[in-house]
C-alpha positions as CSV (number, residue, x, y, z in Angstrom):
1,M,34.4,-45.7,62.9
2,I,35.6,-42.3,62.0
3,T,32.9,-39.8,60.9
4,V,32.8,-36.3,59.3
5,T,30.7,-33.4,59.4
6,K,30.0,-30.4,57.1
7,E,32.5,-28.4,58.9
8,D,35.2,-31.2,58.5
9,L,34.6,-31.1,54.8
10,I,34.8,-27.4,54.8
11,Q,38.2,-27.6,56.4
12,L,39.2,-30.1,53.6
13,G,38.6,-27.3,51.0
14,F,35.0,-27.9,50.1
15,G,32.6,-25.0,49.9
16,T,29.6,-24.7,52.1
17,S,27.0,-25.7,49.7
18,Q,29.1,-28.3,48.4
19,A,29.8,-29.9,52.0
20,Q,26.0,-29.9,52.7
21,T,25.2,-31.7,49.5
22,I,27.9,-34.4,50.2
23,I,26.6,-35.0,53.8
24,R,23.1,-35.2,52.3
25,L,24.0,-37.6,49.6
26,A,26.1,-39.7,52.1
27,K,23.0,-40.0,54.5
28,H,20.9,-41.0,51.6
29,Y,23.6,-43.7,50.6
30,M,23.6,-44.9,54.3
31,V,19.8,-45.2,54.2
32,Q,20.0,-47.4,51.1
33,E,22.6,-49.5,52.8
34,G,20.1,-50.3,55.4
35,F,20.8,-47.8,58.2
36,D,17.7,-46.0,58.8
37,Y,19.5,-44.1,61.6
38,Y,20.7,-41.7,59.0
39,S,17.2,-40.8,57.8
40,S,17.0,-38.2,60.6
41,R,17.1,-34.6,59.4
42,R,19.0,-33.3,62.4
43,L,21.8,-35.7,62.0
44,G,24.8,-34.1,60.4
45,R,27.5,-36.7,60.8
46,V,28.2,-39.5,58.6
47,P,31.0,-42.3,58.2
48,V,34.1,-41.4,56.1
49,H,33.5,-44.5,54.0
50,A,30.1,-43.1,52.9
51,V,31.7,-39.9,51.8
52,E,34.4,-41.5,50.1
53,H,32.0,-43.7,48.1
54,I,30.0,-40.5,47.1
55,L,33.3,-38.7,46.1
56,G,35.0,-41.7,44.6
57,I,38.3,-40.8,46.4
58,T,40.0,-41.8,49.6
59,L,40.1,-39.1,52.3
60,K,42.9,-38.6,54.8
61,V,41.0,-37.7,58.0
62,S,42.4,-38.1,61.3
63,K,40.5,-37.6,64.5
64,E,42.4,-36.8,67.7
65,V,40.4,-38.0,70.4
66,S,41.1,-36.3,73.8
67,F,39.7,-36.9,77.3
68,N,40.0,-34.1,79.8
69,G,42.5,-32.3,77.8
70,E,44.7,-35.2,77.4
71,R,45.3,-37.2,74.2
72,V,44.0,-40.8,74.2
């Protein structure tokens, strides 16, 4: 599952406040879907599909995973 943070949304061109609002709404959506894990105030990472649901668009987000400096 690919996830996004506020910083990821800022890199995609959203403003700081707008990114915070999107994350908050996505967390609320996930709680409504039955994932109580996302009710944590300290959690700032949400699944891409939740953000796509909030925005109504498909995001092209790629995560490069590395282990000890090498791509996996």
